[in-house]
C-alpha positions in Angstrom: 18.8 -3.1 -16.5 15.2 -3.7 -15.3 12.7 -1.3 -16.8 10.2 0.7 -14.8 6.8 -1.0 -14.6 3.6 1.0 -14.2 3.7 4.1 -11.9 2.3 6.2 -14.7 0.8 9.0 -12.5 3.9 9.1 -10.4 6.2 9.3 -13.4 4.1 12.1 -15.0 4.2 14.1 -11.8 8.0 13.6 -11.3 8.8 14.5 -14.9 6.6 17.6 -14.7 8.9 18.9 -12.0 11.7 19.0 -14.6 10.0 21.9 -16.3 9.2 23.8 -13.1 10.6 27.4 -12.9 11.0 27.1 -9.1 12.7 24.8 -6.7 10.8 21.7 -5.9 10.7 19.6 -2.6 9.4 16.2 -3.4 8.6 13.7 -0.5 8.0 10.1 -1.4 6.8 7.7 1.2 5.5 4.2 1.3 6.0 0.8 2.9 9.2 -1.1 2.9 10.2 -2.7 -0.5 7.5 -1.0 -2.5 10.0 0.5 -5.0 10.6 4.1 -3.9 14.4 4.1 -4.6 14.0 2.4 -7.9 11.4 4.9 -9.0 13.6 7.9 -8.3 16.7 6.5 -9.9 14.8 5.4 -13.0 12.9 8.7 -13.6 15.8 11.0 -12.7 18.6 9.0 -14.2 20.1 11.9 -16.2 19.4 14.7 -13.7 20.6 13.0 -10.5 23.8 14.7 -9.4 23.8 13.7 -5.7 22.3 10.8 -3.7 22.9 9.5 -0.2 21.2 6.7 1.7 20.8 6.8 5.5 22.1 3.7 7.3 19.8 2.2 9.9 21.1 2.1 13.5 24.3 4.3 13.0 25.0 7.3 15.1 25.5 10.9 13.9 29.2 10.7 13.3 29.0 7.7 11.0 26.0 9.1 9.2 28.1 12.2 8.5 30.9 10.1 7.2 28.5 8.2 5.0 27.2 11.6 3.7 30.7 12.8 2.9 31.5 9.5 1.1 28.5 10.1 -1.1 29.6 13.7 -1.8 33.1 12.5 -2.7 31.5 10.0 -5.1 29.6 12.8 -6.8 32.6 15.1 -7.0 36.1 13.7 -7.4 37.6 17.1 -6.5 36.5 16.8 -2.9 39.5 15.8 -0.7 39.0 12.6 1.3 40.2 13.9 4.7 37.8 16.7 5.6 34.5 15.2 6.6 31.9 17.6 8.1 31.8 18.1 11.9 28.0 18.5 11.9 25.0 18.6 9.6 25.1 22.4 9.2 28.6 22.0 7.7 27.5 19.0 5.7 24.7 21.0 4.0 27.1 23.9 3.4 29.4 21.5 1.5 26.4 20.2 -0.5 25.5 23.8 -1.3 29.0 24.5 -2.7 28.8 21.3 -4.8 25.4 22.1 -6.2 26.5 25.6 -7.1 29.3 24.3 -9.2 26.7 22.3 -11.3 25.0 25.2 -13.0 23.7 23.6 -16.1 20.5 21.7 -16.5 18.1 20.4 -13.8 19.8 19.3 -10.7 18.2 16.5 -8.6 19.4 15.8 -5.0 18.2 12.5 -3.5 18.1 11.7 0.2 17.1 8.1 0.5 16.0 6.6 3.9 16.0 10.1 5.3 14.5 9.1 8.7 17.7 7.1 9.5 19.8 10.2 9.3 17.8 12.0 11.9 19.5 10.4 14.9 18.9 11.7 18.5 20.5 15.1 19.1 22.0 15.2 15.6 20.4 18.5 14.6 19.7 17.0 11.2 16.2 18.4 10.7 17.2 21.9 11.7 20.1 21.8 9.2 17.8 20.5 6.5 15.2 23.2 7.2 18.0 25.9 7.1 19.4 24.4 3.8 16.0 24.6 2.2 14.8 28.0 3.5 18.0 29.9 3.3 19.2 28.7 -0.1 17.7 25.7 -1.9 14.1 27.1 -2.2 15.4 30.1 -4.1 17.2 28.1 -6.7 15.7 27.5 -10.1 15.9 24.1 -11.8 16.6 22.3 -8.5 14.7 19.3 -7.2 15.2 18.0 -3.7 13.8 14.4 -3.3 13.5 12.7 0.0 12.0 9.4 0.8 12.0 6.7 3.5 10.3 3.5 4.6 9.9 4.6 8.2 6.3 5.6 7.7 5.6 7.1 11.1 8.7 9.4 10.8 7.8 10.5 7.2 4.2 11.2 8.1 4.8 13.0 11.5 8.1 14.7 10.9 7.9 15.6 7.3 4.5 15.3 5.6 2.7 16.8 8.6 5.6 18.8 9.9 4.4 21.7 12.0 7.9 23.3 12.4 10.3 24.8 9.9 9.2 22.6 7.0 5.5 23.3 7.5 3.8 23.6 4.1 7.3 23.5 2.4 6.9 20.2 0.7 5.9 21.2 -2.8 4.9 17.7 -4.0 4.3 14.4 -2.3 3.8 10.9 -3.5 2.5 8.0 -1.5 3.8 5.0 -3.4 1.4 2.1 -3.2 1.9 -1.5 -4.2 1.4 -2.6 -7.8 -2.2 -3.2 -9.0 -3.1 -6.6 -10.6 -2.5 -5.1 -14.0 0.9 -3.9 -13.1 1.7 -7.2 -11.4 0.8 -9.0 -14.7 3.0 -6.6 -16.7 5.8 -7.2 -14.1 5.7 -10.9 -14.5 5.6 -10.7 -18.3 8.7 -8.4 -18.3 10.5 -11.0 -16.1 9.4 -13.9 -18.4 7.2 -15.4 -15.7 4.3 -17.1 -17.5 1.3 -17.4 -15.2 -2.4 -17.1 -16.0 -4.6 -14.7 -14.2 -6.0 -17.2 -11.8 -2.4 -17.9 -10.6 -1.6 -14.2 -10.5 -4.7 -13.5 -8.3 -3.7 -16.3 -5.9 -0.2 -14.9 -5.6 -1.6 -11.4 -5.1 -3.9 -12.7 -2.3 -0.7 -13.6 -0.4 2.0 -11.2 -1.6 0.0 -8.2 -2.6 1.7 -6.0 -5.2 5.0 -5.5 -3.5 7.7 -5.5 -6.2 10.4 -7.0 -4.0 8.2 -9.9 -3.1 7.1 -10.4 -6.7 10.8 -10.5 -7.8 11.2 -13.7 -5.8 8.8 -15.6 -8.1 10.6 -18.0 -10.4 9.6 -19.5 -13.7 8.0 -22.9 -14.2 6.3 -23.1 -10.8 2.7 -22.7 -9.8 1.4 -20.1 -7.3 0.9 -22.8 -4.7 4.5 -24.0 -5.1 5.9 -20.5 -4.8 3.8 -19.8 -1.8 5.1 -23.0 -0.2 8.7 -22.0 -0.9 8.5 -18.3 0.2 6.3 -18.7 3.2 6.7 -22.2 4.7 10.2 -23.5 3.9 13.2 -22.9 6.2 14.8 -19.7 5.0 11.8 -18.6 2.9 11.8 -14.8 2.4 8.3 -14.3 3.8 8.5 -16.7 6.7 10.1 -14.1 9.0 9.4 -10.9 7.1 6.5 -9.8 9.3 8.3 -8.4 12.3 11.0 -6.9 10.1 8.4 -5.1 8.1 6.7 -3.4 11.0 9.9 -2.6 12.9 11.3 -0.9 9.8 8.2 1.2 9.4 7.3 2.3 12.9 9.6 3.3 15.8 7.5 1.5 18.4 5.3 -1.0 16.5 3.6 -2.7 19.4 0.5 -0.6 19.1 0.4 -1.0 15.4 0.7 -4.8 15.7 -2.0 -5.0 18.3 -4.4 -3.3 15.9 -3.3 -5.5 12.9 -3.8 -8.6 15.0 -7.2 -7.5 16.2 -8.4 -6.8 12.7 -7.1 -10.1 11.4 -9.7 -11.8 13.6 -12.6 -9.7 12.5 -13.5 -10.0 8.8 -16.2 -7.4 9.0 -13.8 -4.8 10.5 -13.9 -2.9 13.7 -14.8 0.6 14.7 -12.3 2.8 16.7 -14.2 2.0 19.9 -14.2 -1.7 19.1 -10.5 -1.6 18.4 -9.8 0.1 21.8 -11.9 -2.5 23.6 -10.2 -5.4 21.7 -6.6 -4.1 22.1 -6.7 -2.2 25.4 -5.2 0.8 23.8 -6.0 4.3 25.2 -8.8 6.4 23.9 -6.6 9.3 22.9 -4.4 10.9 20.4 -1.7 8.2 20.3 -4.3 5.6 19.1 -5.7 8.1 16.6 -2.1 8.6 15.3 -1.4 4.9 15.2 -4.5 4.2 13.1 -3.7 7.1 10.8 -0.2 5.7 10.2 -1.5 2.3 9.3 -4.0 3.9 6.9 -1.3 6.0 5.3 1.0 3.0 5.0 -1.7 1.0 3.2 -2.1 -1.8 5.8 -5.7 -1.1 6.7 -8.7 0.5 4.9 -11.4 2.7 6.3 -15.0 2.3 5.2 -17.9 4.4 6.4 -21.0 2.2 6.9 -24.0 3.2 4.7 -26.0 6.0 6.3 -23.7 6.2 9.3 -21.7 9.1 10.8 -17.9 9.2 10.7 -17.5 7.8 14.2 -18.9 4.5 12.9 -16.1 4.1 10.4 -15.0 0.5 10.1 -11.3 -0.3 9.8 -10.4 -3.5 7.9 -7.1 -5.3 7.4 -6.5 -5.3 3.7 -2.7 -5.9 3.4 -2.5 -9.3 1.9 0.8 -10.5 3.4 -0.1 -9.4 6.9 -3.4 -11.2 6.8 -1.8 -14.4 5.3 1.0 -14.3 7.9 -1.3 -14.1 10.9 -3.7 -16.7 9.5 -1.2 -19.3 8.4 2.5 -18.6 8.7 2.9 -17.4 12.3 1.5 -20.6 14.0 2.3 -23.1 11.3 3.3 -26.4 12.7 4.1 -28.0 9.3 6.5 -26.5 6.8 8.4 -27.4 3.7 7.3 -28.2 0.2 3.7 -29.2 -0.1 2.5 -27.7 3.2 0.4 -25.0 1.5 -0.9 -27.4 -1.2 -2.0 -29.7 1.6 -4.4 -26.9 2.8 -6.1 -26.7 -0.6 -9.9 -27.1 -0.2 -9.7 -27.1 3.6 -12.3 -25.1 5.5 -9.6 -22.7 6.6 -8.4 -22.2 3.0 -11.9 -21.6 1.8 -12.7 -19.0 4.5 -9.4 -17.2 3.9 -9.6 -17.3 0.1 -13.0 -15.7 0.1 -12.0 -12.9 2.4 -8.6 -12.4 0.7 -10.3 -12.1 -2.7 -12.8 -9.7 -1.3 -9.8 -7.6 -0.1 -8.3 -7.7 -3.6 -11.6 -6.3 -4.9 -11.6 -3.5 -2.3 -8.1 -2.6 -3.5 -9.3 -2.5 -7.1 -12.4 -0.4 -6.9 -11.3 1.7 -9.9 -11.4 -1.2 -12.4 -14.6 -2.5 -10.8 -16.3 0.9 -11.4 -15.0 0.9 -15.0 -16.5 -2.6 -15.6 -19.8 -1.4 -14.2 -19.7 1.6 -16.5 -19.7 4.2 -13.8 -16.0 5.2 -13.7 -16.9 8.8 -14.6 -19.7 9.0 -12.2 -19.6 10.3 -8.6 -20.1 7.4 -6.2 -19.5 6.5 -2.6 -18.2 3.1 -1.4 -19.5 1.8 1.9 -20.6 -1.3 3.8 -23.7 -2.2 5.7 -24.8 -4.5 8.5 -28.3 -5.3 9.5 -29.4 -4.3 13.0 -31.5 -7.4 13.6 -31.7 -9.7 10.6 -28.1 -11.1 10.4 -27.5 -9.7 7.0 -24.2 -8.0 6.0 -22.9 -6.3 2.8 -19.2 -5.7 2.8 -19.1 -3.7 -0.5 -21.7 -1.4 -1.9 -21.5 1.5 -4.3 -23.9 4.4 -3.8 -24.1 6.1 -7.2 -25.1 9.5 -8.4 -27.6 8.1 -10.9 -30.0 7.0 -8.1 -28.7 3.4 -8.1 -27.0 1.4 -5.3 -24.9 -1.5 -6.5 -24.6 -4.2 -3.9 -21.4 -6.3 -4.7 -21.2 -10.0 -3.7 -17.7 -11.4 -4.0 -17.1 -15.1 -4.5 -13.8 -16.9 -5.0 -13.9 -20.3 -6.8 -11.9 -22.5 -9.2 -14.8 -22.7 -11.6 -17.7 -20.5 -12.9 -19.8 -19.7 -9.9 -23.4 -21.1 -9.7 -26.1 -19.5 -7.7 -27.9 -22.3 -5.8 -31.5 -22.2 -4.7 -30.4 -21.7 -1.1 -27.9 -19.0 -1.9 -30.5 -17.2 -4.0 -32.7 -17.2 -0.9 -29.9 -15.7 1.2 -29.3 -13.0 -1.4 -32.9 -12.0 -1.6 -33.1 -11.9 2.2 -30.0 -9.6 2.2 -31.4 -7.2 -0.4 -34.8 -7.1 1.3 -33.3 -6.4 4.7 -31.1 -3.6 3.2 -34.1 -1.9 1.5 -36.2 -2.2 4.6 -33.8 -1.0 7.2 -32.2 1.8 5.2 -35.6 2.9 3.7 -33.6 3.7 0.5 -35.6 5.0 -2.4 -32.9 4.2 -4.8 -32.9 1.2 -7.2 -30.7 -1.6 -5.8 -28.7 -3.6 -8.3 -26.9 -6.8 -7.4 -23.4 -7.4 -8.9 -21.5 -10.7 -8.6 -17.7 -10.4 -8.7 -16.3 -13.9 -9.1 -13.1 -15.4 -10.4 -14.3 -17.2 -13.5 -17.7 -15.5 -14.0 -21.3 -16.6 -13.3 -22.9 -19.7 -14.6 -26.3 -18.4 -15.5 -29.3 -20.4 -14.3 -32.9 -19.9 -13.2 -31.6 -18.7 -9.8 -29.4 -15.9 -11.2 -31.5 -14.6 -14.0 -33.5 -11.6 -12.9 -31.5 -11.5 -9.6 -28.0 -10.6 -10.7 -27.8 -7.4 -12.8 -24.0 -7.3 -13.3 -21.5 -10.2 -13.5 -17.8 -9.4 -13.2 -14.9 -11.8 -13.1 -11.2 -11.5 -12.2 -10.4 -10.3 -15.7 -12.2 -7.0 -14.9 -9.9 -6.4 -12.0 -6.9 -6.3 -14.4 -8.4 -3.5 -16.4 
């Protein structure tokens, strides 16, 4: 059996519920194939007395039959010929079953919960009644619900304003693996790749466990990207639309935002997104942006010294960016098609931006490498009003220092040339002048293989980080 990799904070929270004196209602949400089901089954292996998985696209009657089948599997004494007529009766049956299991902690697991809530089914009303009228008063009972349909989980459960308002006692937003967890995952699966190869895979796949499971031994990152993304039948060649349709009921608005952000490396404000996509300036657009943020596809950054309305939204989901840049309109496919792009101008532009996104997704280890992990700091970006300078990542620190981060992806130790030194000095001068900051400004270089010190870097670069620091 595959062991559970990482997820330490989530495991600690889930195991703490086993010692709770009251009933617990745990909601777990996250994007498709991020490992929600596996996490629940691994942590609650001994305590799980009932589990049911909703089936996509089925009506109420068949969902009820599926529920009853799960109940019969949990209790062999239940006769096979009396399925519930509705969800109220189904939950009454579940109540009787749980009552018969009086010893130990009892965990009930509803997987893919949104798919059970079919039109006119009364599912949510029955669930609310089950929790309010009975389950919430039971000790040593944990109700776990999860689902990949992010919009439903967020709007109907996490932010529920009806009968379940403030009734979720715990919630977990399950995010993709970090680089460190990805490395551990590969090691556990006997995949021997160095960190440069792992970073390249992460820049395409992100830390989605199901995607990582597709990587085989004895192949390079480029070979596996070729196979998964460009060959006929490759898993990720047609994953994009399936991904967004599984997460959002009506994904057209979500996709329009994703596609607009894929074209703008610096990110876009809400107003710019509306202008670019033609979406309405109202609550529906606000909700769509919030769902993409909660699902981890985009990241919000407040520009240095700006008000919240100037928030920049940036596409940071590796697979979505890669798909829109290379897979969607690919004319050539098959083995070698990705390797053929190596060192092309499009590859260099994408790799720089993709590695920058990886750094944005690993701010915690970056702060640790800078020695400021225990210090309050704010992460932001900055763009010059008139001098053409831009900083995509800066850390405003409590110790009266601002760290400006320059991210560079390369296959060798990075060398600061004379012309690049001039560009960096211009950028720092413009930042100090236009922001009128009185804080000390440090320049940190985050590269793949470190910085090759020379006369241009000495005295200019205060901190040099490499990809190993991202694995911390």
